[in-house]
N, C-alpha and C positions, 0 to 999 in steps of 0.2 A: 772866111767866117761863114759866108752864105753857103758854100759847098759843105762845110762841116755840119751845119744845121740840117741841111737836106739829107745828108748821110744818116744823121741821128734819127730823123723822122722816118726814114726808110727802115732802119733797124727796128725801131719801136713798133712800126706798123706790121713788120714781119712776125715779130714775137707775139703781138696781139692776135694776129691771124692764126698762128699755131695754137694758141690757147683757145681761141674761139671754136676751132674745128676739132679740138681734142687730140691734137697731134703731139702734145707735150708728154713725154714718157713719164710713167709713175716713178716715184723715188725707189731706189734699189731696196729690196727687202720688204716692200709693201705687198701684202697678200689679200686676195679677194675673200668674200664671205664664203663662197663655195668651197674654198680650200679647207675651211674649218668644219665643214659638215662631216658627220660620222659616215663611215663606209657600211653599207648594208651587209648583213651576214650571208654566208653561203648556206642554202637550205637544200635538203634532199628531196623535198616534195616535187612531184611531177608538175603540179599546178599550185600556185600560192598567190595570196594578195594580202596587203595590210592597208586598212583605210582608217580615216578619222571617223569615229562613230557618230559625231555630230554633223559634220559637213559632208561626209562621203569622199573627201579628198583622198586620192590614192598616194600612199607613201612608199609602197613597194609592190612590185608585181613580177610574177614569173609564170609565163604561159597562162595568164589569167583568163583568156578567152578560149582556151583549149578544152575540148570535151573531157569530162571526168565523171566519176561515179560517187554520189554523195553518201551512200549507205545511210546510217541512222541520223545524219544531219538533216535528212529529209524532214524529220519530225519538227524542225523549226517552223517550217511552213504549216505542218499539221496543227501544231499548237497555236500559232498565230491566227490561222484561219478559224480555228475553233473559238478563240476569244473574240474575233471580229464578228462571227455569226451570233455569239451570245450578246454582244453589244447591239447588234442590228435588231434582234428579236426581243431584246429586253430580258434575257434569261440570266438567272443568277448561277454562278459556277458551283454553288452549294446545292443546286438542284440535282436530284438523282435521275439516272437513266438506267434502262434495263439492258443488260449485256445480251446482244444478239448472238445467234449460233455461229455466224461467220467470223466472230471475233474469238472463238474458242479454239485453242490448239494451233494457233498461228506459229509457224516455225521461228526459231531464233529466241532472242531475249523475251522473257515472259513475265506477266503479272499473275499468271495462273488463274485467269478469269473463268468463270463457269456460266453457262447459258442460264439466263434468268436472274443472275445476280443483279443487285441494285447498287450502283456506285455513283458518287457525285462526280460531276464534271471536274471538280477540283482534284479529287482522288486520281482520276485518270490522267489529268495533266501532269501531276507530280510523278505518277508512275511512268509516264511516257518520257518526260524530260530528265528525270533522275535515274531511273532504273532502265530506261530505254525499252519498255515493254512493247513489242510488236502487236500483241493482242490488244493492248490499251489504245494504240494508234488506230487499229482497225475498228475498235469500239467507238472511238470518237468520230471517225469518218462515217461510220454507218448511222450513228444517231444524229450527228450534226448535219449531215448531208442528205439524209433520207435513205441513202445506200452508199456503199463505198465507191461505186463507179461515178456517181454524181459528185461526190466530194472530191474525187481526184480531178474531175473536170473543173471544179471550182479552184483547185490548187493551181492548175495550169493557167486558168484565166487570171488569177491573182498575180501569178508570176509575170504574165504578159503585161498586166497593168503597171507593174513596178519597173517595166523596161527590160526585163530579162529576155535575152534573145537566144540563149544557148541552153535552155532548161526544158525538160519534159519529164513529167511524173507519170508513173503508171500504178503506184501504190502509195499509201500514207505512211509506211514504215521505213522504207529504204531498202527492203530486200532486193538483192541484185536482179537486174533485168537489163538487157542490152538497150532497151528503149527508155530506161529510167536514168536520166543523166542531167548534168548541170555543168557550170563553170565556176571557177573560184570567184570571179567577179559577180556573177549572178547570186551565188550563195551569200556573199558579203552584203549584197543589196537587200536580199530577203532578211538576213539577220539584223541589219541596221533598222529596217522597218519594224521588225518584231520587237526590238529593244525600245521602241517608242511606247510600247504598251506596258503600263505599270505592273500589271499582274504577271505578264510574261517575265519581266525583269526580276520580280520577286521569286518566281518559281526557279529560274535558271541559276540564280546566285545562291540558292538554299543548299546547305551542305547535307542536311538530312531532314526528312519529313516523315513522321510516323515510322513505318517499316521500310521506307525507301532511303537509300544512301546514294548520294550523287557520284556517278562514275566519272564525271569530268574533274580531273585532278587540278584543273586551273584554279578553281575556287579555294583549294586547299594550299596549293604550292606557290602561286604567283602573287606577288605583292600588288594588291589592288584588283585581283581577279574577280570578275562579276558573272562569268558564265562561259560558253553557252551550251554546246553539245558535241559529244564525240560520236564516231561511227566506225563500224568495222564489219566487213564481210571478206571472205577469201578472195573474191573476184574484184572487189572495190579497193581493198587495202585499207589502211588506217586513215581516217579523215577526222578533222577537228576544226570546229569554229570556236575560237576563243575570244573573250572580251575582257576588258579591264578598264579601270578608271584611276587617274591620279591628278591631283591638283587642278580639277576642273576640266581635264582633258580625258577623252575616252577613245579607245582603239578597238577595232574588230579585225581579227586575223583569221584567214582561212588557209589550211594546208590540206591538200588532197593526195592520196596515194603516197603517204609519208611514214616510213618506218620509225622515224625520229620525231614523230608528230608533236609531242609536248615541248621538247627542247627547242625545236625549230620555231614553234609558235612563240615561246618565251623570248627567244633571241630576236625575233622580228619585232615583238612589242617593246623590248628593251631599246632596240634601234629607234623605234617610233618615238618613244619618250625622250630619247637623247636628242633627236631632231627637234622636238618641241621644247627642250630645255627643262624637262621635269626630273625631279629627284625621285628616289625609290621610297617615297612616303605615300602610303595609301591615303586616298582622299577621305 
């Protein structure tokens, strides 16, 4: 009897030890939470990233720190910095500025500004972010920075303040230049900061304003789409920074050099909401 009790105690102790150190196998058929997570889509962008718009958490990335060319998504920084300068000096965006000569006849997308015209900062912001006017971006840079060169310097300083390590601007519009570059991660960081500004959010989600119609199809096509900016040059390719909001969650997606820019951005944001358990109901 004594030997039997000793044997039972040894067996019980052995089983307890297995449980204590986690060596007991899981029941057959039991799956982990990771196995239920959706698979990210395959995207054609050379560089891409998807982040949580509130926390900055990265939900997907592809070559996110690789050098890329932003094209007109550059104007996110131009508009954000304009609004920050207005806040700093106490200027109202309804204030009018005089269009300088250097903003007239800038190549690419245009607002057809004329030297000496008087436009409000608000008009220029909508023209820059909806119609993507390169002359409008130049006008904002020249008037808000004293001159374009100084404004571009401020753009680079602001990017550095935000922790961007792979970005360098040489103009406020995004016209191609080998020395004008960014990364998907940096562009998402800049966009996330810009979206903290109420006026910026209002501008980029607007479908049309006066004579300007938003070129960013995200606000028309995507369920919960809230912005932000498209870009294209022959050398840069198609670039898109898209944002959306559903059920209290917000996402920001960046795709660079992507011929399937909108569909890839939509697929990535769909994936992000699936990860977060959101339905396709606009917030």
